[in-house]
C-alpha positions as CSV (number, residue, x, y, z in Angstrom):
1,M,-43.2,24.5,-45.7
2,K,-42.7,27.9,-44.2
3,A,-40.7,28.7,-41.2
4,E,-43.5,29.4,-39.0
5,E,-44.2,25.5,-39.0
6,L,-40.7,24.7,-37.7
7,K,-40.8,27.1,-34.6
8,G,-42.9,24.9,-32.4
9,K,-40.9,22.0,-33.2
10,T,-38.6,20.3,-30.8
11,A,-34.7,19.7,-32.2
12,D,-35.6,15.8,-32.6
13,E,-38.7,16.4,-34.6
14,L,-36.6,18.9,-37.0
15,V,-33.6,15.8,-37.1
16,K,-36.7,13.4,-38.1
17,M,-38.3,15.9,-40.9
18,L,-34.5,16.2,-42.0
19,M,-34.2,12.8,-42.7
20,D,-37.6,12.1,-44.3
21,L,-36.6,15.0,-46.9
22,R,-33.4,13.8,-47.5
23,K,-34.8,10.4,-48.5
24,T,-37.1,12.1,-50.6
25,Q,-34.6,14.1,-52.2
26,F,-33.0,10.9,-53.0
27,N,-35.7,8.8,-54.5
28,L,-36.8,11.9,-56.7
29,R,-33.1,12.0,-57.9
30,F,-33.5,8.2,-59.3
31,Q,-37.0,8.9,-60.5
32,K,-35.4,11.8,-62.5
33,T,-32.7,9.8,-63.6
34,A,-35.3,6.9,-65.0
35,G,-37.4,9.5,-66.6
36,Q,-40.3,8.8,-64.4
37,L,-40.3,12.3,-62.6
38,E,-43.1,14.4,-64.0
39,N,-42.9,17.5,-61.7
40,M,-39.6,18.5,-61.8
41,S,-40.3,21.6,-59.5
42,Q,-40.2,19.0,-56.6
43,I,-36.7,18.4,-56.6
44,R,-36.1,22.1,-55.7
45,V,-39.3,22.6,-53.3
46,V,-37.6,19.8,-51.1
47,R,-34.0,21.0,-51.7
48,R,-35.2,24.4,-50.5
49,D,-37.1,22.7,-47.3
50,I,-33.9,20.9,-46.3
51,A,-32.3,24.1,-46.5
52,R,-34.6,25.5,-44.1
53,I,-34.4,23.1,-41.7
54,K,-31.0,23.4,-41.3
55,T,-30.8,26.7,-41.2
56,F,-33.6,26.6,-38.5
57,L,-31.7,24.3,-36.6
58,T,-28.2,26.0,-37.0
59,K,-30.0,28.9,-35.3
60,T,-31.7,27.4,-32.6
61,A,-28.2,25.9,-31.9
62,Q,-26.6,29.1,-31.8
63,G,-29.2,31.0,-29.9
64,V,-28.7,28.4,-27.1
65,S,-25.0,28.5,-26.8
66,A,-25.5,32.3,-26.9
67,V,-27.8,32.3,-24.2
68,A,-25.5,29.6,-22.1
69,S,-22.2,32.2,-22.7
70,K,-24.1,34.9,-21.2
71,A,-25.0,33.0,-18.2
72,K,-21.5,31.6,-18.1
73,A,-20.6,35.7,-18.0
74,K,-23.0,36.6,-15.4
75,A,-22.1,33.7,-12.9
76,K,-18.5,34.7,-13.1
77,K,-19.1,38.5,-12.4
78,V,-21.2,37.3,-9.5
79,A,-18.4,35.2,-8.3
């Protein structure tokens, strides 16, 4: 998954993707323990995708709060 794919998603879609990836990670860990996992690199890919989504959610949340605080500061100056 690329960061470009995440830019067009809403926060709700990103949270849903995050939950799906966490379930996938959970299942991969069980497969690894049971000795059924053939491609060990899947765990790393899923872990990094989770981190990518969490980072993007944090950045968008900070961006929204930064815009709101700037608007609030402008409103105080005008008033």
